[in-house]
N, C-alpha and C positions, 0 to 999 in steps of 0.2 A: 231791671232786675231788682227784686227786693232782697235786702240784706240786713241781717241783725247780728250784732257782735255780742258775744256772751260776756257778762260781767264777772267779777271775782266771786266764786263760790255761788253762782246763780243756778238755780234748779232748772232741770230740762222743762218742766212744766211752765215756769214763768217765761222762759225763753220762747217756748212755743205759743204762749199767749201773746206775747209782744209781736212775734212774726205774724201770727193770724191777724192781729190788729192792723199791722202795716199793710198787709196784703188787701184787707178789706178797704182800708183808706185809699189805696192806689187804684182801686177798681179793676184789678186784674181778673178776678173771678167773674165779674159782670161782663167783662169784654170777652172772655172765653165762652161764657154761655151764649152771648149774642152770636159769636162766630161759629158755634157748633153745628148749625144747620144754615143752609142758604136761605136768605130772606129776600123775597121779591121786592123790587124798587117801590111798588105801590104799597106794600105792607110797611116798608121802612118809612115812606112819607106819612102814613097814617099814624104810625108809632110816634114820629117826631111831632106831628101836629097835636096829638093827644098830650104828649109831655108838655108842649107849650101852652095848651089850654089849662092843664093842671097847674103849671107855674103861674100863669097870670091870675088864676083863681085864688091862689094862696097869697099873692102879693097884697100887702096892706093898701087900702084905698085911702088916698089923702083927700080931706075935705076941700072943696073948692069955695072961694069966695071970701 
């Protein structure tokens, strides 16, 4: 559960901005979107494999030798 405590004389807009940032960092909305509809196991495997390919493609390659 994401929780944000208000500071002294803090405006509602800044409080809402901090809350939205925390929710974004915790990944709650992404998880809700993922669970919104049923995902077949084959689709889940393909999504994970694609994410793994993207991650390895982004990794810096170290020179050998």
